[in-house]
C-alpha positions as CSV (number, residue, x, y, z in Angstrom):
1,X,39.1,124.6,-49.9
2,X,41.2,121.4,-50.0
3,X,44.9,122.0,-50.5
4,X,47.1,120.0,-52.8
5,X,48.7,117.1,-51.0
6,X,52.0,118.0,-49.5
7,X,54.9,115.7,-50.2
8,X,57.1,114.1,-47.5
9,X,59.3,116.5,-45.3
10,X,62.3,117.9,-47.1
11,X,65.5,119.8,-46.5
12,X,65.1,123.4,-45.2
13,X,67.6,126.2,-44.9
14,X,67.0,129.5,-43.3
15,X,69.4,132.5,-43.5
16,X,68.7,135.0,-40.7
17,X,70.6,138.1,-41.9
18,X,71.8,138.8,-45.3
19,X,75.3,140.2,-44.8
20,X,77.6,142.1,-42.5
21,X,77.0,145.8,-42.4
22,X,77.2,148.8,-40.2
23,X,74.7,151.7,-40.3
24,X,74.5,154.9,-38.2
25,X,71.1,154.8,-36.5
26,X,69.7,157.0,-33.7
27,X,69.9,155.3,-30.4
28,X,67.1,157.3,-28.8
29,X,64.6,160.0,-29.4
30,X,66.8,162.8,-28.0
31,X,69.3,163.0,-30.9
32,X,72.0,161.0,-29.2
33,X,75.1,159.9,-31.1
34,X,74.3,157.3,-33.7
35,X,75.0,153.7,-32.7
36,X,76.8,151.4,-35.0
37,X,75.4,147.9,-35.2
38,X,77.0,144.8,-36.9
39,X,74.9,142.1,-38.5
40,X,76.1,138.5,-39.0
41,X,74.8,135.6,-41.0
42,X,72.6,132.9,-39.4
43,X,71.4,129.6,-40.8
44,X,68.6,127.3,-39.8
45,X,68.9,123.9,-41.2
46,X,66.9,120.7,-41.0
47,X,68.1,118.0,-43.3
48,X,65.6,115.2,-43.6
49,X,65.8,113.8,-47.1
50,X,68.5,115.9,-48.7
51,X,66.2,117.8,-51.0
52,X,66.1,121.6,-50.8
53,X,62.6,122.8,-50.0
54,X,63.0,126.4,-48.9
55,X,65.4,129.0,-47.9
56,X,64.5,132.1,-45.9
57,X,66.7,135.1,-45.2
58,X,66.2,137.7,-42.5
59,X,68.1,140.9,-41.9
60,X,68.0,142.7,-38.6
61,X,68.9,146.0,-40.4
62,X,66.1,146.4,-41.2
63,X,64.0,143.4,-40.0
64,X,63.0,141.8,-43.3
65,X,62.4,138.5,-45.0
66,X,64.7,138.5,-48.0
67,X,64.4,135.1,-49.7
68,X,62.1,132.1,-49.6
69,X,63.0,129.2,-52.0
70,X,60.3,126.7,-52.7
71,X,60.1,123.7,-55.1
72,X,57.5,123.3,-57.8
73,X,55.7,120.0,-58.7
74,X,58.4,119.3,-61.3
75,X,61.2,120.0,-58.7
76,X,62.1,123.4,-60.0
77,X,63.3,125.7,-57.2
78,X,62.3,129.3,-57.1
79,X,62.6,132.3,-54.8
80,X,58.9,133.3,-54.3
81,X,59.3,136.6,-52.4
82,X,60.3,140.0,-53.9
83,X,63.2,141.9,-52.4
84,X,66.5,143.7,-52.9
85,X,70.1,142.6,-53.1
86,X,71.5,145.0,-50.5
87,X,70.8,146.3,-47.0
88,X,71.0,149.9,-48.3
89,X,68.2,149.2,-50.7
90,X,66.0,147.9,-47.9
91,X,66.7,150.9,-45.7
92,X,66.0,153.4,-48.5
93,X,63.2,151.5,-50.3
94,X,59.6,152.4,-49.9
95,X,57.8,149.2,-50.8
96,X,58.3,147.5,-47.4
97,X,59.5,144.3,-49.0
98,X,59.4,141.5,-46.4
99,X,59.2,143.9,-43.5
100,X,58.0,143.5,-40.0
101,X,55.6,146.5,-39.7
102,X,55.0,148.5,-36.5
103,X,54.2,150.0,-34.2
104,X,51.0,150.3,-36.0
105,X,50.5,148.7,-39.4
106,X,48.3,150.4,-42.0
107,X,47.0,154.0,-41.6
108,X,46.2,156.2,-38.7
109,X,44.0,159.1,-40.1
110,X,45.3,162.6,-39.6
111,X,48.5,161.2,-38.0
112,X,47.0,161.8,-34.6
113,X,45.1,160.0,-31.8
114,X,44.0,160.4,-28.2
115,X,44.9,157.9,-25.5
116,X,43.9,158.1,-21.9
117,X,43.0,161.8,-22.4
118,X,46.3,162.8,-24.0
119,X,46.6,163.8,-27.6
120,X,49.4,162.4,-29.6
121,X,50.8,163.7,-33.0
122,X,52.6,161.2,-35.2
123,X,54.9,161.6,-38.2
124,X,52.8,161.9,-41.4
125,X,54.3,159.8,-44.2
126,X,51.2,159.1,-46.3
127,X,49.8,162.5,-47.1
128,X,48.2,163.7,-43.9
129,X,48.1,160.1,-42.5
130,X,50.7,157.9,-40.7
131,X,51.4,154.6,-42.6
132,X,53.1,151.6,-41.2
133,X,54.5,153.3,-38.1
134,X,55.9,156.4,-39.7
135,X,58.9,157.3,-41.8
136,X,61.1,155.1,-39.6
137,X,58.9,152.3,-38.5
138,X,59.9,148.8,-37.3
139,X,61.1,147.7,-40.8
140,X,63.7,150.4,-40.8
141,X,65.4,149.9,-37.4
142,X,68.0,147.7,-35.9
143,X,66.8,144.4,-34.4
144,X,68.8,142.1,-32.1
145,X,69.1,138.4,-32.5
146,X,68.1,137.0,-29.1
147,X,68.0,133.3,-29.8
148,X,69.1,131.1,-32.7
149,X,68.7,127.3,-33.1
150,X,70.3,126.4,-36.4
151,X,69.4,122.7,-36.6
152,X,67.1,120.0,-35.5
153,X,63.5,119.3,-36.5
154,X,62.2,122.9,-35.9
155,X,65.0,125.5,-36.4
156,X,64.1,129.1,-35.5
157,X,65.4,132.5,-34.9
158,X,64.0,135.2,-32.4
159,X,64.6,138.9,-33.0
160,X,64.1,141.7,-30.4
161,X,63.5,145.4,-30.6
162,X,62.9,148.0,-27.9
163,X,60.8,150.9,-29.1
164,X,61.3,153.9,-26.8
165,X,58.6,156.2,-25.5
166,X,57.9,158.9,-28.1
167,X,59.4,157.0,-31.0
168,X,57.6,158.3,-34.2
169,X,55.3,160.1,-31.7
170,X,53.8,156.9,-30.1
171,X,53.3,156.5,-26.4
172,X,55.2,154.3,-24.0
173,X,58.2,152.0,-24.0
174,X,57.5,148.7,-25.8
175,X,59.5,145.4,-26.0
176,X,58.9,143.6,-29.2
177,X,59.8,140.0,-30.3
178,X,59.4,138.1,-33.5
179,X,60.2,134.4,-34.0
180,X,60.4,132.7,-37.4
181,X,60.3,128.9,-37.3
182,X,60.3,126.1,-39.8
183,X,58.4,122.9,-38.8
184,X,57.3,119.8,-40.7
185,X,59.6,121.0,-43.5
186,X,56.8,122.8,-45.3
187,X,55.3,125.1,-42.6
188,X,56.6,128.6,-41.8
189,X,55.3,130.2,-38.6
190,X,55.7,133.8,-37.6
191,X,55.1,134.7,-34.0
192,X,55.0,138.3,-32.9
193,X,54.5,139.6,-29.4
194,X,54.9,142.9,-27.6
195,X,54.8,144.0,-23.9
196,X,54.1,147.6,-22.7
197,X,56.6,148.6,-20.0
198,X,55.2,151.6,-18.2
199,X,52.0,153.0,-19.9
200,X,49.5,152.2,-22.5
201,X,50.8,151.6,-26.1
202,X,49.2,151.2,-29.5
203,X,50.3,147.9,-31.1
204,X,49.3,146.4,-34.5
205,X,52.2,144.4,-36.1
206,X,52.1,142.9,-39.6
207,X,54.4,140.8,-41.8
208,X,54.7,142.4,-45.3
209,X,56.1,139.8,-47.6
210,X,55.4,140.2,-51.3
211,X,54.6,136.7,-52.7
212,X,54.8,135.5,-56.3
213,X,54.5,131.7,-56.3
214,X,55.7,131.6,-59.8
215,X,59.0,133.1,-58.6
216,X,60.1,136.6,-58.0
217,X,60.7,138.4,-61.3
218,X,58.4,135.9,-63.2
219,X,55.9,138.6,-64.0
220,X,52.3,139.2,-63.1
221,X,50.4,137.3,-60.4
222,X,47.0,137.9,-62.1
223,X,47.0,134.3,-63.2
224,X,47.2,133.0,-59.6
225,X,44.0,132.0,-57.9
226,X,43.3,133.5,-54.5
227,X,40.5,132.6,-52.1
228,X,40.0,134.9,-49.0
229,X,38.1,133.6,-46.0
230,X,36.9,137.1,-45.3
231,X,33.4,137.9,-46.5
232,X,33.4,141.7,-46.1
233,X,35.8,144.6,-46.2
234,X,36.2,146.9,-43.2
235,X,34.7,150.4,-43.5
236,X,38.2,151.7,-44.3
237,X,38.7,148.8,-46.8
238,X,35.4,149.6,-48.5
239,X,36.5,153.2,-49.0
240,X,39.8,152.1,-50.6
241,X,37.8,149.8,-52.9
242,X,35.9,152.8,-54.1
243,X,39.1,154.5,-55.1
244,X,40.0,151.4,-57.1
245,X,36.7,151.6,-59.0
246,X,37.6,155.2,-59.9
247,X,40.6,154.2,-62.0
248,X,43.3,152.5,-59.9
249,X,43.6,148.9,-61.0
250,X,44.2,146.2,-58.4
251,X,43.5,145.5,-54.8
252,X,44.6,147.4,-51.7
253,X,41.7,146.5,-49.4
254,X,41.3,145.6,-45.8
255,X,39.0,142.7,-45.1
256,X,37.5,141.4,-41.9
257,X,38.5,137.7,-41.5
258,X,35.4,135.5,-40.9
259,X,35.0,135.0,-37.2
260,X,38.2,137.0,-36.5
261,X,36.9,139.7,-34.2
262,X,36.3,137.5,-31.2
263,X,38.8,136.9,-28.5
264,X,40.3,140.3,-27.4
265,X,44.2,140.2,-27.3
266,X,44.2,136.4,-27.5
267,X,42.5,134.9,-30.5
268,X,42.4,131.5,-32.3
269,X,44.1,130.7,-35.5
270,X,41.7,130.9,-38.5
271,X,42.2,130.2,-42.1
272,X,42.7,133.5,-44.0
273,X,43.6,132.7,-47.5
274,X,44.7,130.1,-50.1
275,X,46.9,131.0,-53.1
276,X,47.6,128.7,-56.0
277,X,49.9,129.1,-59.0
278,X,48.7,126.9,-61.8
279,X,51.9,126.9,-63.9
280,X,54.2,125.7,-61.1
281,X,51.7,123.9,-59.0
282,X,52.8,125.7,-55.9
283,X,50.2,126.6,-53.2
284,X,50.2,128.5,-50.0
285,X,47.6,128.5,-47.2
286,X,47.7,131.2,-44.6
287,X,46.3,130.9,-41.1
288,X,46.4,133.7,-38.5
289,X,44.7,135.0,-35.4
290,X,44.1,138.7,-36.3
291,X,40.7,140.2,-37.1
292,X,41.7,141.7,-40.4
293,X,43.9,141.1,-43.5
294,X,45.1,143.7,-46.0
295,X,45.0,142.2,-49.5
296,X,47.4,144.1,-51.8
297,X,48.3,143.4,-55.4
298,X,51.5,145.5,-55.6
299,X,49.7,148.3,-57.4
300,X,52.5,150.8,-56.5
301,X,55.4,148.9,-58.1
302,X,56.8,150.4,-61.3
303,X,60.2,149.6,-62.6
304,X,61.6,148.7,-59.2
305,X,65.0,146.9,-59.6
306,X,65.0,143.9,-57.3
307,X,67.1,140.8,-56.6
308,X,69.4,139.6,-59.3
309,X,68.6,142.6,-61.5
310,X,65.0,141.6,-61.9
311,X,62.6,144.4,-62.5
312,X,59.3,144.5,-60.6
313,X,56.2,146.2,-62.0
314,X,52.5,146.5,-61.0
315,X,50.8,143.3,-60.1
316,X,54.1,141.3,-59.9
317,X,53.3,140.1,-56.4
318,X,50.5,140.0,-53.8
319,X,50.6,140.7,-50.0
320,X,48.4,139.1,-47.3
321,X,49.0,141.3,-44.3
322,X,47.1,140.0,-41.3
323,X,46.5,142.7,-38.7
324,X,44.1,144.7,-36.7
325,X,41.7,147.0,-38.5
326,X,43.1,150.3,-39.9
327,X,42.7,153.4,-37.8
328,X,41.3,151.5,-34.9
329,X,42.4,154.0,-32.3
330,X,40.1,156.6,-33.9
331,X,37.2,154.2,-34.4
332,X,35.7,153.0,-31.2
333,X,33.6,150.3,-33.0
334,X,36.8,148.5,-34.2
335,X,38.6,146.0,-32.0
336,X,41.0,147.8,-29.7
337,X,44.8,147.9,-30.3
338,X,45.6,149.3,-26.9
339,X,48.1,147.3,-24.9
340,X,48.5,148.3,-21.2
341,X,51.3,147.4,-18.8
342,X,50.9,143.8,-17.8
343,X,49.2,142.8,-21.0
344,X,50.9,141.0,-23.9
345,X,50.1,141.6,-27.5
346,X,50.3,138.5,-29.7
347,X,50.0,137.8,-33.4
348,X,50.5,134.4,-35.0
349,X,50.8,133.6,-38.7
350,X,51.2,130.1,-40.2
351,X,52.0,129.5,-43.8
352,X,51.5,126.0,-45.2
353,X,53.2,125.2,-48.5
354,X,52.5,122.4,-51.0
355,X,53.1,121.6,-54.6
């Protein structure tokens, strides 16, 4: 599908944490004294023509994308991701607005798995299953800003988190990095990587932004046009689809990206989806290198108070969460999500915006 022609490069601002705060968070799995962490504000700016194109915010407590401002074809500026106004709301919220999800995105059936002959029990937070890494997954923990380049042609910020052996029941120490970068003034890239320190880990990271190209709080996204370059649902996705047909309206389905299962831990970028909003003229094209994508139409939102007092309801956003297949550790026919010492997990996403 041909994208609308992007205009010349514009001015970009990125805010890398929303405000200064201090939270008490467990420093290890043994119940050590809570560690207080302070968060500052970081900006990434590239001024090319003096017109504001986009503004992103990230907060290391928890690690979330808070804002993304984007022009329309008539030069109206809108924040096109859903979110909250305060850190406390992100910590206590259940929607995963803008979160970096891990260790394992999506569901692990029965909150258990076996790895190298050892059985592991996880924290069940989705009925009997584990969802998005447990009750305190990566979107609920403190991340450290490792590198920050605030200006130039490609400003970026890199955040780091060390996940300890046994956290939420998972095996092994894991070092995790995520880098957000603006390039060409209308391209956002998200690069995630993780390295196992001492023993095998499960890793399946995902970025959980809620997009509404008409602007957050503008109402339903059912008028937006979405094309997925994913011809079939996974087995798990097909089962979820069956639930939808029995009365739940909307999508919460995992699809296999066309050609996405080849390549092991290192895969090529492939086009995943194109989203267009007819009213504003905004369009978003997503490329990624993972075998699957969870397409979710915010079916669970109901009267959620968001940024600026806006109220979010069902179908007021959509999520395109590229990832490995759900419950892969318990399904030997799915691409493996096991990362062993010496191996590096990598996940790249590229969002191309136009209007």
